[in-house]
C-alpha positions, 0 to 999 in steps of 0.5 A, a space after each residue: 363323515 362316516 362311510 355307509 355301513 350296512 349291518 346285514 352286509 355279511 348276511 347279504 354276502 352269505 345270501 349271495 353265495 347261496 344264490 350262486 350255489 343254487 345257480 350252479 346246481 341249476 346250470 348242472 341240471 340244465 346241462 344234464 337234461 341237454 345231454 340226456 335229450 341229445 342222447 335220446 336223439 342219437 339213439 332214435 337215429 340209431 334205431 332209424 338207421 338200423 331199421 332202414 339198413 335191415 330193410 335193405 338187406 337181401 336174403 335174411 334168415 331166421 338167425 338174422 331176424 332173431 339178432 335184429 329183434 335182440 338189437 331192437 329190444 336193446 335199443 328199446 330198453 336203452 330208450 326207456 332208461 333214458 326217458 326215465 332219467 330225463 323224467 327224473 332230471 326234469 323233476 329235479 330241475 323243477 325243484 331246483 328252479 324253485 330253490 333258485 327262485 327262493 334264494 334269488 328272492 331272499 337275496 333281492 330282498 336284502 339288496 333292496 333293504 341295503 339300497 333303501 338304507 343307503 338312500 336314507 344314509 345318503 339323504 342324511 349325509 346331504 342334510 348334515 352337509 347342508 347344516 354344516 354349510 349353513 353353520 359355516 356361512 353364518 359363522 363366516 357372516 358373523 365374523 365379517 359383520 361384527 
């Protein structure tokens, strides 16, 4: 009996590779989002620490206030840049999730088709084996009874 052969096996492998590539892109974007959020949290903590330290300093002068204002403005700009990066990352992440879902669906459809074809092939093989067993039995019966 012939082994099962799925004519679209190469296409299925290609779709599987595409799915793996989309998954890798998705994983990279998730890692980038986590990195940016951690950076944002560190920056927020740094700003809180700076403000609490500033409040405890005695004898502040105009020059100190000017330096503190510049540093605070710098922290705010960094925070805005990170927030913009997070927004871009989330947009790219949403697009990548859609691309991943589409690739997964294309791959799953081919896998389901392969499963159905394999089941049909298995039933056909069983039917052929049943027919062969019947013929063999009848041939053996004819030999012994004639």
